[in-house]
C-alpha positions as CSV (number, residue, x, y, z in Angstrom):
1,X,-52.8,-93.7,156.9
2,X,-55.8,-93.1,155.0
3,X,-55.8,-90.1,152.6
4,X,-58.2,-88.5,150.9
5,X,-57.8,-85.9,148.1
6,X,-60.6,-83.9,146.2
7,X,-60.0,-82.2,143.0
8,X,-62.3,-80.2,140.3
9,X,-63.6,-77.1,142.0
10,X,-63.8,-73.9,140.7
11,X,-65.6,-70.8,139.6
12,X,-68.6,-71.6,137.1
13,X,-71.5,-69.4,136.0
14,X,-75.1,-70.7,136.7
15,X,-76.7,-73.2,134.6
16,X,-73.2,-74.7,134.4
17,X,-71.2,-77.7,135.1
18,X,-68.5,-79.3,136.9
19,X,-67.3,-82.8,137.8
20,X,-65.2,-83.2,141.7
21,X,-63.0,-86.3,142.0
22,X,-61.7,-88.1,145.1
23,X,-59.2,-90.4,145.3
24,X,-58.6,-92.5,148.2
25,X,-55.2,-94.0,149.3
26,X,-54.3,-96.0,152.1
27,X,-56.9,-98.9,152.5
28,X,-59.6,-100.0,150.0
29,X,-63.1,-98.6,150.6
30,X,-65.1,-101.2,148.7
31,X,-66.9,-102.5,151.4
32,X,-68.1,-99.1,152.7
33,X,-69.9,-96.1,151.6
34,X,-68.4,-93.0,150.0
35,X,-70.1,-89.6,149.7
36,X,-69.6,-86.0,149.4
37,X,-70.7,-83.4,151.8
38,X,-70.5,-79.3,151.5
39,X,-69.9,-76.5,153.9
40,X,-71.2,-73.1,152.8
41,X,-70.1,-70.1,154.5
42,X,-72.2,-69.7,157.8
43,X,-73.8,-72.9,158.0
44,X,-73.2,-76.7,158.8
45,X,-71.4,-79.1,157.0
46,X,-74.4,-81.1,154.9
47,X,-74.7,-84.5,153.4
48,X,-74.9,-84.0,149.6
49,X,-74.9,-87.7,147.7
50,X,-73.5,-91.0,149.0
51,X,-73.1,-94.1,147.4
52,X,-73.1,-97.8,149.3
53,X,-75.7,-100.5,148.9
54,X,-77.7,-97.7,147.6
55,X,-77.3,-94.0,146.0
56,X,-78.6,-91.4,147.8
57,X,-79.2,-87.8,147.3
58,X,-79.8,-85.0,149.2
59,X,-83.5,-83.4,147.9
60,X,-81.9,-80.1,146.6
61,X,-79.7,-81.6,144.2
62,X,-81.4,-84.8,142.8
63,X,-81.5,-84.9,139.1
64,X,-78.8,-82.2,139.0
65,X,-75.7,-84.2,140.7
66,X,-74.9,-87.9,139.8
67,X,-72.4,-89.9,142.7
68,X,-70.2,-92.6,140.9
69,X,-67.6,-94.5,142.4
70,X,-64.7,-96.7,140.9
71,X,-63.5,-99.5,143.6
72,X,-60.5,-100.4,141.7
73,X,-59.1,-96.8,141.2
74,X,-60.3,-96.0,144.4
75,X,-62.4,-93.0,143.3
76,X,-65.6,-91.3,144.0
77,X,-66.4,-88.8,141.7
78,X,-69.3,-86.2,141.4
79,X,-70.7,-84.8,138.5
80,X,-72.8,-81.6,138.9
81,X,-75.1,-80.3,136.2
82,X,-77.3,-76.8,135.9
83,X,-75.2,-75.4,139.1
84,X,-77.0,-72.8,141.2
85,X,-75.6,-70.2,143.3
86,X,-77.0,-71.8,146.3
87,X,-74.2,-74.6,145.5
88,X,-71.8,-72.3,146.4
89,X,-69.5,-74.4,149.0
90,X,-66.6,-76.1,150.2
91,X,-67.2,-79.6,148.9
92,X,-65.5,-82.5,150.7
93,X,-65.2,-85.9,150.0
94,X,-65.8,-88.8,152.8
95,X,-65.3,-92.6,153.0
96,X,-65.8,-95.0,155.6
97,X,-69.3,-94.8,156.5
98,X,-71.5,-98.4,156.9
99,X,-72.1,-99.5,153.3
100,X,-76.0,-99.5,154.8
101,X,-76.1,-96.2,156.3
102,X,-74.9,-93.8,153.4
103,X,-75.8,-90.6,155.1
104,X,-73.9,-91.1,158.4
105,X,-70.7,-92.0,160.2
106,X,-68.1,-91.1,157.8
107,X,-64.5,-92.0,159.4
108,X,-62.5,-90.3,156.4
109,X,-62.2,-86.7,155.2
110,X,-60.4,-84.8,152.6
111,X,-59.2,-81.4,152.7
112,X,-61.9,-79.7,150.8
113,X,-62.3,-78.2,147.2
114,X,-64.2,-74.9,146.6
115,X,-67.0,-74.5,144.3
116,X,-68.2,-71.3,143.3
117,X,-71.3,-70.6,141.1
118,X,-72.1,-67.2,140.2
119,X,-75.0,-65.4,138.8
C-alpha cells in the first residue's frame, strides 16, 4: 500500500518561509515524477511544482519556491520563501506521474497540510 505523508505546514506572516516535506512508503518513485499541488478555499486544486525529468513550477511561485527530492529517503520537499497571503491553501504531495509529464497524471496523493499566510 502506498502512503504519502506531508509535514511542515503552519501559520506564517507574509514574507516568511516554510518548508514542506513528504515521505513516501510502500514503493519507490525514483522513475516517476513527484510534485506538490494546493487547493485554496472555494478554488480548484492546482499544480504548484513537480520534479521528474525536469523541474517545473507554476508561474506564480517561480523564484520563491524550490522543489527537491531524495530518492534514497523517498522524500520530496518544497521550500517556500517570500510567502504571500494568496499562497494560503492546503498543500498536497503527489507521486506516480510519468517522469516526462510533470503536471498531470499523478496516481497517489497525501492527506494535505495547511499553509496559512497572514498579511
